[in-house]
Structure formats: structure tokens, C-alpha cells
C-alpha positions as CSV (number, residue, x, y, z in Angstrom):
1,M,-119.4,175.3,-152.9
2,A,-116.8,177.6,-153.8
3,K,-116.7,181.1,-152.1
4,T,-117.1,184.0,-154.5
5,N,-115.2,186.6,-152.4
6,P,-112.5,184.9,-150.3
7,Y,-110.7,188.1,-149.5
8,N,-113.5,190.0,-148.4
9,A,-113.1,192.7,-150.9
10,N,-115.4,195.6,-151.0
11,Q,-115.9,199.1,-152.2
12,Y,-113.1,200.0,-150.0
13,Q,-110.6,197.3,-150.2
14,L,-109.4,195.3,-153.0
15,D,-108.7,191.7,-153.0
16,P,-105.1,191.0,-154.1
17,R,-106.1,190.0,-157.7
18,Q,-107.9,193.3,-158.2
19,K,-105.0,195.2,-156.6
20,L,-102.6,193.4,-159.1
21,C,-104.8,193.8,-162.1
22,W,-104.9,197.6,-161.4
23,D,-101.2,197.7,-160.5
24,Y,-100.5,196.2,-164.1
25,Y,-103.0,198.4,-165.9
26,A,-102.1,201.6,-164.3
27,K,-98.2,201.5,-163.8
28,P,-96.3,202.8,-166.8
29,T,-93.4,200.5,-166.0
30,S,-95.7,197.5,-166.5
31,E,-95.6,195.2,-169.5
32,T,-99.4,195.4,-169.9
33,F,-99.8,199.2,-169.0
34,G,-102.9,200.3,-170.4
35,N,-104.4,197.2,-171.5
36,A,-107.2,196.0,-169.4
37,L,-107.4,192.6,-170.8
38,Q,-103.9,191.6,-170.6
39,S,-103.5,193.1,-167.1
40,A,-106.4,191.0,-165.9
41,L,-105.1,188.0,-167.4
42,R,-101.8,188.5,-166.0
43,A,-103.2,189.1,-162.6
44,G,-104.9,185.6,-162.5
45,Y,-108.4,186.2,-163.9
46,E,-110.4,183.7,-166.3
47,E,-110.4,184.8,-169.8
48,N,-114.4,185.4,-169.8
49,Y,-114.1,187.8,-166.7
50,A,-110.8,189.4,-168.0
51,K,-112.7,190.4,-171.3
52,T,-115.3,192.2,-169.4
53,I,-113.2,193.8,-166.4
54,T,-113.4,197.4,-167.7
55,V,-117.3,197.3,-167.0
56,T,-116.7,195.8,-163.5
57,E,-117.9,198.2,-160.6
58,W,-114.4,198.5,-158.8
59,F,-112.5,198.8,-162.0
60,V,-114.9,201.7,-163.5
61,E,-114.5,203.3,-160.0
62,K,-110.7,203.2,-160.0
63,V,-110.6,204.9,-163.5
64,R,-113.0,207.5,-162.6
65,R,-110.8,208.4,-159.5
66,M,-107.8,208.4,-161.8
67,N,-109.4,210.8,-164.3
68,L,-110.7,213.1,-161.3
69,L,-107.0,213.1,-160.0
70,G,-105.7,214.1,-163.5
71,K,-108.1,216.9,-163.6
72,A,-107.0,218.1,-160.2
73,E,-103.4,218.0,-161.1
74,K,-104.3,220.1,-164.3
75,V,-106.0,222.6,-162.0
76,L,-103.2,222.7,-159.8
77,E,-100.5,223.2,-162.5
78,E,-102.8,226.2,-163.8
79,C,-102.9,227.8,-160.4
80,L,-99.1,227.4,-159.9
81,D,-98.6,228.9,-163.6
82,M,-101.1,231.7,-163.3
83,P,-99.8,235.2,-163.4
84,I,-100.5,237.3,-160.3
85,C,-99.4,240.6,-161.8
86,T,-101.0,242.6,-164.4
87,T,-99.6,245.6,-166.4
88,E,-101.7,248.7,-166.7
89,F,-101.1,252.1,-168.2
90,Q,-101.9,255.3,-166.2
91,G,-102.0,258.6,-167.8
92,Y,-102.5,259.9,-171.6
93,G,-100.1,260.6,-174.5
94,E,-96.5,261.3,-173.3
95,D,-97.4,261.2,-169.7
96,K,-98.6,257.5,-170.2
97,E,-96.7,255.2,-167.5
98,E,-96.7,251.5,-167.2
99,V,-97.5,250.0,-163.8
100,V,-97.5,246.7,-162.5
101,V,-100.3,245.7,-160.3
102,T,-100.4,242.6,-158.0
103,N,-103.9,240.7,-157.3
104,P,-103.6,239.9,-153.7
105,A,-106.4,237.2,-154.1
106,L,-104.5,235.5,-156.9
107,V,-101.4,235.5,-154.6
108,K,-103.3,233.8,-151.9
109,I,-104.7,231.1,-154.3
110,K,-101.1,230.5,-155.6
111,Q,-99.8,230.3,-151.9
112,D,-102.5,227.8,-150.9
113,T,-102.0,225.7,-154.0
114,A,-98.3,225.4,-153.3
115,K,-99.0,224.7,-149.7
116,F,-101.4,221.9,-150.6
117,I,-98.9,220.3,-153.0
118,A,-96.1,220.5,-150.5
119,E,-98.1,218.8,-147.7
120,T,-99.4,216.1,-149.9
121,Q,-96.9,215.4,-152.3
122,G,-93.8,216.3,-150.0
123,K,-94.4,214.0,-147.4
124,A,-91.0,212.1,-147.7
125,E,-89.3,215.5,-147.5
126,G,-91.0,216.4,-144.2
127,Y,-93.4,218.9,-145.5
128,S,-96.7,217.3,-144.4
129,K,-98.9,218.0,-141.5
130,R,-99.1,214.7,-139.8
131,T,-102.4,214.1,-138.4
132,E,-102.7,210.4,-138.2
133,V,-102.6,208.3,-135.1
134,T,-100.5,205.6,-136.6
135,G,-96.7,205.2,-137.2
136,E,-95.1,205.7,-140.6
137,D,-96.8,204.4,-143.3
138,G,-99.7,203.3,-141.2
139,G,-97.7,201.2,-139.1
140,P,-97.9,201.0,-135.2
141,I,-96.6,203.5,-133.3
142,T,-93.3,202.7,-131.1
143,V,-93.0,204.6,-127.9
144,V,-89.5,204.4,-126.6
145,A,-88.6,205.8,-123.1
146,P,-84.9,206.8,-122.9
147,Q,-83.0,204.4,-120.7
148,A,-82.3,207.2,-118.1
149,V,-85.9,207.4,-117.3
150,I,-86.5,203.8,-117.1
151,D,-83.4,203.4,-114.6
152,S,-84.5,206.5,-112.4
153,F,-88.0,205.0,-112.0
154,K,-86.3,201.5,-110.9
155,L,-83.9,203.3,-108.5
156,N,-86.8,205.2,-106.8
157,G,-89.2,202.6,-106.6
158,T,-91.5,204.7,-108.6
159,D,-92.5,201.7,-110.7
160,N,-93.9,200.2,-107.7
161,K,-96.0,203.3,-106.9
162,A,-97.2,203.3,-110.5
163,R,-98.9,200.0,-109.6
164,G,-100.6,201.5,-106.6
165,S,-98.4,200.6,-103.8
166,D,-96.3,203.1,-101.6
167,K,-94.1,200.5,-100.0
168,G,-92.9,198.6,-103.0
169,Q,-95.6,195.8,-102.6
170,E,-98.0,194.5,-104.9
171,P,-101.5,196.1,-104.5
172,V,-104.0,193.7,-102.6
């Protein structure tokens, strides 16, 4: 009997065909960009499944997230482009004077928006607040001790003390 989920895909992780299909569908440089049927066929799905790919749960969820991201980007652009100053007139008649007023709440919103974009989109330029406990791009963390520190431990016999012995012997 054939296994129906050989790659253990779930709502959080796509299997390789799903990822390929989505990449073909969503990337503007793909030959099948925006064409779900052709993207699914190119990813290796059978024709019957490819014809209904746009109603499968994983595909619908990816489209929903893409639409939400598009809306969020639109709001971010509006925040970045919003004016923070207004012009008011004070006085009457010939004494009327134009005054520029800055709204501190709008300045704060604009600064927070710019900071958010820099932290999320400017990772490669060093603007992100790195909080994950993995190496770059999710890889393992590599800790490298300077050679001078390693040599000093070996010269002083400190490497043996670290294992629990004061006399350079193995602990019992």
C-alpha cells in the first residue's frame, strides 16, 4: 500500500512537491508564475490533483498569507508616506500667519514603522535584532576559542582541572 504522506508534511511544513509548486506559482521569474495548474504539473503532481490545487488547504493558506503580507506592506508604505506636519493659520486679516505644526504621535508611528522595516527587511545589512539561538540562516552555532586561550589551558594544566583533577590525573 502506498504511503500518502511520505515526507510527513503538515500545516507547518510543506513537502518538497508543495514547496516546488508554490515557488513556481509565486516567483515572478518562474515560467509558470501565477498559473496554479501549470505550477502543480511542473512540480510533479498528477493532472487530477493539479486541476484542484487551488482548493487544497495548504495552497489556500499560502495564498491567504500572501494576501495578508500584501496588505501589511500597503499599510507600511502608507505609514512611511504619511505627512507628520500640518499647516495651520493663526490670526485674522493681514495679521494671518502660516504655522507648521508637527504631530508627535504621527512622528512616533513613522519611526516605529521605519524601525520595523529595517529590522525585518534589513537583516543582511545588519539592522536586525538577532534573537534566535541558532547560527546564521538557522544553521548550527559554531563557537571558536582563540588559539591563545587553548594554548594557555594546555600549558597551565587547566584542561585537567576542568575535568575534576588537581594533579593532572583523570578523576576516579
